[in-house]
N, C-alpha and C positions, 0 to 999 in steps of 0.2 A: 391784211391777210390776202394771200394770193387767190386767184379765181379757182384753181383746183381745190384749195383748202376750203373755200366757201362752199363749193359744190359738195365736197365730202361732208362738211358739217351739216348741210341741209339734208343730205341723204341719210346720214346717221340719225338726225332728229326725226325724220319720217319713220325710220325703222325702230326708233326708241333706244338707240345706243348712245353712250356718252362719247363726246369728242375725245376726251383724254384717253379712253381705252382703245381707240382705233386710229391712231395717228398714221399708221402704215398705209391707210387707204389712199392718201394723197400720193404716195410714191408709186402706187400701182396703176394710176391713170395713164393711158397712152392715147395720143390723138388718133381718131379713127378715120381720118381722111388725109389727103396730101397736104393739108395746111399745117404750118408749124406753130401757129398761135391758137390757143384755146378759144379766144374770142371769135376767131374765124369759123368755129364749128357751129356756133349759135346763129340762127337768123336774128334772134333778139333775146337778150338775157332778161327774161321777165322778172327774175329774182331781184336784179338791180334796178330795173325800170319801174317796178311797182312793189316795193317792199310791203306795203299795206295789203296787197293782194296775197302775197306769200304768207303774211301773218294770219290773214283770214283763213286760208287753206290749212295752215298748221293748227289753228284753233279747232277746226273741224276734226283733224286727225287726233288732237288731244282728247276731244269729246269721245271719239270712237274708241280710243284706247281705254278710256275709263267707263265705257258704256256697259261693260259686262259681256259683250259679245266674245265668243271664243276666238282667240287670236288665230288659230288654225283656220277656222271658217272664214274669217276676214281675209286672210292671205289667199285662200282659194278664190274668193270673189275678186280680189285685186288682180290675180294672175289671169283669170278667165276674161275679165273685161279688157285687160291689156292685150291679150291675144286677139280678141275681136277687133280692137281699135288699132292694132299694129304698132303698139308703143314699145319699142325695144328698150328704152330707158327704164320704164316701169317694170317690164318683164324681168330685166336683169336685177333690178332692185328687189322685187318681191319673190323671185325664185331664190335669191340668196337669203332673204328673210325666212322663206319656207324651210330652207336647210337648217337655219338656226333654230327653228321650231321643231326640228327633227323629222320633217317629212322626207320620205325616201325619194330618191331620184325617179324611181318607177312611178310613184304616186304623182309627183310633179309633172312628169311627162304625160300622164294619163288625163290631166285636167282638160286638155283640148277635146278629148274624146270621152268625156265623163259619162255620156249617155250609155255607152257600151262597156265602160270599165266597171269592174265589180268592187273596186277598193274604196268607194265612197258610201257614207251612211245615207239614210233616207233624208236626214236633215241637210246634209251637205249637198245632196242632189237637188233638193228643193231650193237651196240658196243659189246654186249654180244656174238653175232654170230661171229663177227670179232675176239674177244678174243678166242673163242673156236677154230676157224680155225687156228689162229697163234699158239696157245698152242699145238694143235694136228698136227702140220705141218709134223711130221715124219710119221703120219698115212695116210695122204692124201694131195694132192696139193690143193691150193686154186683156185677155179673155177672163171671164168670171172663173172658168175652170183653172186657169193658171194661178189666179189669186187664191182660190180655195185650196189648191194644192200647197202653196207656200204657207198659207194660214194654218194648215194642219200641224206644222212643225215649229211655228214661231208665235209667241204671244204678241200682243199689240205693240208694246214698247220695243221688243226685240225686232219686230218687223220694220218698225220705223227706223231703228238703228241700222239694220241690215240695208235698208233702202238708202240711208245717208251714206253708208259705206260704198254702195254702188255709185251714188252721186259723186262722192269724193274722188274715187278712182277714175271715173269718166272725166272729171274736171282736170285731174293731174294728167291724164292721157292727152287731153286736148291741148293743154299748155305745152307738154313735152313734145308731142308730134308737131303741133303748129309752129313751135319755135325751134324745132330740131335739136332737142337735147339728146346728147349721145349717152349710151350706156357707160357706166364707170370704167369697165374693163372691156374694151372692144378692140380686138387686134387690128392693127393697121393693115391695109390691103397689100 
């Protein structure tokens, strides 16, 4: 299997689509730099270098998909953390996932400014605040007030699952930013 095909299969697995239903994804990839070879885009291909690590991350994604968390809520969290972390790869992936979940373009664009946007429920706002607090943990500690606010909207298991969702996307962001994974469709300069 070619490197673009492997990349496509991994992305589709993360989003939860079958490989047989999306073979056209491979054909849409364009190199995003002046390099001609896909391998030159990566600093390191972590997928190939440590398949066990990828398997562990995918197991966490499998758990999250079966956890009962609302998929729309989870994709909002993934997009917000990816915005904070500057992960173009995950932003591209999860914005496309959001469209498949029928989120409007306006709603997707509003995620970055969710505090002033009126299109999010109280529960979604609590999840986005929790996402920011956990993602920016090195900048400040989480206050009791922040915890109590998110706790109003989530039961114990649901809050643990939400937290695992934030942990997972932060892990993916660090892998993809650190090793320079490129978005699936990123126009060449």
